[in-house]
Every structure is written in structure tokens, then in C-alpha cells.
C-alpha positions in Angstrom: 160.2 82.2 -49.7 163.6 82.5 -51.4 163.7 85.4 -53.8 166.4 86.6 -56.2 166.4 90.2 -57.4 168.5 90.7 -60.5 169.4 94.2 -61.9 170.6 94.6 -65.5 171.7 97.8 -67.3 172.7 99.2 -70.6 175.6 96.8 -71.2 173.0 94.0 -71.6 169.9 96.0 -72.8 171.6 97.9 -75.6 172.9 94.8 -77.4 170.1 92.6 -78.8 172.3 89.4 -78.9 173.5 90.0 -75.3 170.0 90.6 -74.1 168.8 87.4 -75.8 171.6 85.4 -74.2 171.0 86.9 -70.8 167.3 86.3 -70.9 167.8 82.6 -71.9 170.0 82.2 -68.8 167.7 84.2 -66.7 164.7 82.0 -67.7 166.6 79.0 -66.2 167.6 80.8 -63.1 166.2 78.8 -60.1 163.5 79.9 -57.8 161.3 83.0 -57.4 162.9 86.1 -59.1 162.4 89.7 -60.0 164.2 91.5 -62.9 164.9 95.2 -62.5 166.2 97.3 -65.4 167.1 100.8 -66.4 168.3 101.8 -69.9 170.0 105.1 -69.7 172.1 104.8 -72.8 169.1 103.9 -75.0 167.1 106.8 -73.4 169.9 109.2 -74.2 170.1 108.0 -77.8 166.3 108.4 -78.3 166.3 111.7 -76.6 169.0 113.1 -78.9 167.0 111.9 -81.9 164.1 114.0 -80.6 166.3 117.0 -79.8 166.3 116.3 -76.0 169.9 116.3 -75.0 171.0 114.5 -71.9 172.4 116.5 -69.0 174.4 114.6 -66.4 175.9 115.7 -63.1 178.3 113.2 -61.4 176.8 110.4 -63.5 173.2 111.2 -62.5 170.7 112.4 -65.1 169.0 115.7 -64.7 165.3 115.0 -65.5 163.3 117.9 -66.8 159.8 117.5 -68.3 161.0 116.5 -71.8 163.6 114.1 -70.4 160.9 112.5 -68.2 158.7 111.9 -71.2 161.7 110.3 -73.0 162.8 108.0 -70.2 159.2 107.0 -69.5 158.7 106.0 -73.1 162.0 104.1 -73.3 162.1 102.5 -69.9 158.4 101.7 -69.2 157.5 101.2 -72.9 160.1 100.0 -75.4 162.6 98.3 -73.2 160.2 96.8 -70.6 157.7 95.4 -73.1 160.5 94.0 -75.3 161.9 92.1 -72.3 158.5 90.8 -71.3 157.8 89.6 -74.8 161.1 87.8 -75.0 160.5 86.2 -71.7 157.1 85.0 -72.8 158.7 83.4 -75.8 160.9 81.5 -73.3 157.8 80.3 -71.5 158.3 82.6 -68.6 155.1 84.3 -67.5 156.5 87.8 -67.0 154.6 91.0 -66.2 156.1 94.4 -66.9 155.6 97.1 -64.3 156.6 100.6 -63.4 156.3 101.9 -59.9 152.8 103.2 -60.5 151.4 99.8 -61.5 149.7 98.4 -58.5 151.3 101.2 -56.5 154.3 98.9 -56.4 156.9 101.6 -55.7 156.1 105.1 -54.4 158.6 107.9 -54.3 158.9 111.6 -53.6 160.5 114.2 -55.8 164.1 114.6 -54.7 164.5 117.8 -52.7 166.8 120.5 -54.2 170.1 120.6 -52.3 172.5 122.5 -54.4 171.5 120.6 -57.6 168.0 120.5 -58.9 167.7 117.0 -60.4 164.2 117.7 -61.7 161.7 114.9 -61.8 163.8 112.3 -60.0 162.3 110.1 -57.3 163.7 109.0 -54.0 161.9 105.8 -52.9 159.5 105.9 -49.9 157.5 102.6 -50.0 157.4 99.2 -51.7 154.2 97.2 -52.0 155.5 93.9 -50.8 152.0 92.4 -50.4 151.4 92.8 -54.2 154.9 91.4 -55.0 154.2 88.3 -52.8 150.9 87.8 -54.6 152.5 88.0 -58.0 155.3 85.6 -57.1 153.0 83.2 -55.4 151.0 83.1 -58.6 154.1 82.2 -60.6 154.3 85.7 -62.3 157.7 87.2 -62.8 157.8 91.0 -62.3 160.0 93.0 -64.7 160.3 96.4 -63.0 161.7 99.5 -64.8 163.2 102.7 -63.4 160.0 104.8 -63.3 158.1 105.3 -60.0 155.3 107.7 -58.9 154.5 110.0 -56.0 150.8 108.9 -55.5 149.7 112.4 -56.7 149.8 111.6 -60.5 153.4 112.5 -61.1 155.8 109.9 -62.6 159.5 110.1 -61.4 162.7 108.9 -62.9 164.4 106.7 -60.3 167.8 105.0 -60.2 167.4 101.3 -61.1 170.1 100.2 -58.6 168.2 102.0 -55.8 165.0 100.2 -56.9 166.7 96.8 -56.8 168.0 97.6 -53.4 164.7 98.9 -52.1 162.9 95.8 -53.3 165.5 93.6 -51.7 165.4 95.3 -48.3 161.6 95.5 -48.2 161.1 91.8 -49.1 163.9 90.7 -46.7 161.7 91.5 -43.8 159.6 88.3 -44.6 161.8 86.4 -47.1 165.3 85.2 -47.8 166.5 87.6 -50.5 169.6 87.5 -52.7 170.5 90.6 -54.7 172.6 90.5 -57.9 173.9 93.7 -59.7 174.8 92.8 -63.3 177.0 95.4 -65.0 179.7 95.8 -67.6 182.7 94.7 -65.5 183.7 91.2 -64.1 183.3 92.6 -60.6 184.9 95.3 -58.5 188.4 95.6 -60.1 191.7 96.8 -58.6 192.6 98.0 -62.1 189.5 99.0 -64.2 191.4 98.2 -67.4 192.2 94.6 -66.3 189.2 92.4 -66.1 191.2 89.7 -64.2 192.0 92.0 -61.3 188.7 91.1 -59.5 188.3 91.8 -55.8 186.5 88.6 -54.9 185.1 89.9 -51.6 184.6 93.4 -50.2 183.4 94.4 -46.7 183.0 97.9 -45.3 186.6 98.1 -44.1 188.1 97.0 -47.5 185.6 99.4 -49.2 186.9 102.4 -47.2 190.5 101.6 -47.9 189.9 101.2 -51.7 187.9 104.5 -51.7 190.8 106.3 -50.0 193.2 104.8 -52.6 190.8 105.9 -55.4 190.5 102.4 -56.6 186.7 102.6 -56.2 185.2 105.8 -57.5 182.5 107.3 -59.8 179.6 105.0 -60.6 180.8 102.1 -58.5 180.3 104.1 -55.3 176.5 104.3 -55.3 176.4 100.6 -56.4 178.4 99.6 -53.3 176.6 102.0 -51.1 173.3 100.4 -52.1 174.8 96.9 -51.6 176.0 97.6 -48.0 172.7 99.3 -47.1 170.9 96.2 -48.4 173.0 93.9 -46.2 172.5 96.2 -43.2 168.7 95.9 -43.7 168.6 92.1 -43.8 169.3 91.0 -47.4 171.0 87.6 -47.3 173.6 88.0 -50.1 174.7 90.7 -52.5 176.8 90.1 -55.6 178.3 92.4 -58.4 179.5 91.1 -61.7 178.8 90.3 -65.4 175.4 89.0 -66.4 176.9 85.9 -68.1 178.4 84.8 -64.7 175.1 85.0 -62.9 174.6 81.2 -62.7 178.1 80.7 -61.4 177.4 83.3 -58.7 174.2 81.5 -57.7 176.1 78.2 -57.3 178.7 79.8 -55.1 181.4 79.5 -57.8 184.3 82.0 -57.8 183.1 84.8 -60.1 182.4 88.5 -59.6 182.5 90.3 -56.2 180.6 89.2 -53.1 179.7 92.0 -50.7 179.9 91.2 -47.0 179.5 93.1 -43.8 182.6 93.6 -41.6 183.0 90.8 -39.1 182.5 93.1 -36.1 179.0 94.0 -37.5 177.9 90.4 -37.4 177.9 90.1 -33.6 
């Protein structure tokens, strides 16, 4: 089975018109597919309205009990069900899920190593048998950034990591392509210039660009997830804007393709 895993973030979710445009394109995307989403900007906004102020360390959210309640309501409730309803209107039989549904993604609470991230999950297992069953039944999973620890505790989990874990787990039996959609045209040499796209990055280029501080901050975990996915058997990884997804699927020049270094291929 060929499977595409597509991750979207706040740059799409937080703007109703952009979300509608993306979902119309996504509905026409060929083959079996899974949609993964977060929604951190919206969660921060709702939290602030309830007096729960976001606390971030190096771009990662500290998730105390009140914050966990907020992100669960926003990710697994408001955003997830809104996306599912919109896909149903487009005649796509979507099913919204968090990690606890069908035990689809099980995590452990992140150990404290200098920083206590609170109720944040590090992924342990993915229920690929259930995903196979859903896809074979022409159901489209829409998976949000909440997982569980099999002991009754929900955990806030990075959506990029979820997309990567789904891809690597499914790649053991299927041909999997992984697409990270975010707010830039791809990996950029100059983050203020959308035309300065690096069309292809392998590990060697990645290390050079990190040393030169061209790649930094939130792009580092995205690319780390991408290279790990390739190392574990994922067929193809792409990073770029959601509106260029169809071009990427057709092999057209858009966004950044992630590849392993040549010496790793032999």
C-alpha cells in the first residue's frame, strides 16, 4: 500500500480561508493518506482567555495540568472535529482520533532532564494494525497531537514527531511518503526571502547549514525528524507550504526534498 502522511500546523489551522483551501486540495490528493495536526497558536490564545498563560522553552511548550486541559480541548476537540466535519462536507470519510482512540499512539511522560516539560509525551508505540484496517476500509484518519500512556493519562505530544512516528512505523510494511507543511516555502538560505529555497538537503548539507546558523530554532527538530524517518525506511520526505503539496506529489520543483547522503545509500 502507498500511504502519504501530511502534517499541517497553525499557519493553516488558524486561518479559516486557508484551512478551507488546503482541505479542498487535500481531499483531491491521490491515494491513501493520513492527516496530522497540532494547533499551538490557537491553544495559546484559548488558554490566555481562560487565564492559562503559555510557557515555552526553546520553542517547546511546558504542559502543566491546566495547559494539558486546554490543549486537549483545542487539539482533540475544536480543531480535530472542525477538520473532520469539513472533510465530510468534501465527501471524504474522515475519522478524528487522538492517540488514546484505538490505542493508536502510546507514549511515556518525558523524563525530567534539566527541564520539566510536564505532561509531554515521548512516543513508544504505533498501532499500525488499526491504521491498516482504517485505510483498507477507505477511512481517512485525522490525528491530533494528544497521545496517552496506557495508564489513563493523556499527554501533549509534538505533531511533527507524531507524523514521523506514523511514517516510520508504517514504512515497515508500506511505501510511505511524509510531507511537512509549514509557513515557509521550504528550507530557506535567507528566512526573509521566500525565493531562497534550498531544493534538496542531505545530512552533509544540513550539518554545514547548521554550522553557518542558516538552519536554527524550530527548523532543527523538523529536519531531525525528517532524517530519522528516512533512516527508518520512509520513502520520501518533503518540507514546504501547504498550497504546494500537489506540486510536490507530482515531483515538480517546490519546497525542499530531504535525502540521505549518498554514502548512506550503499
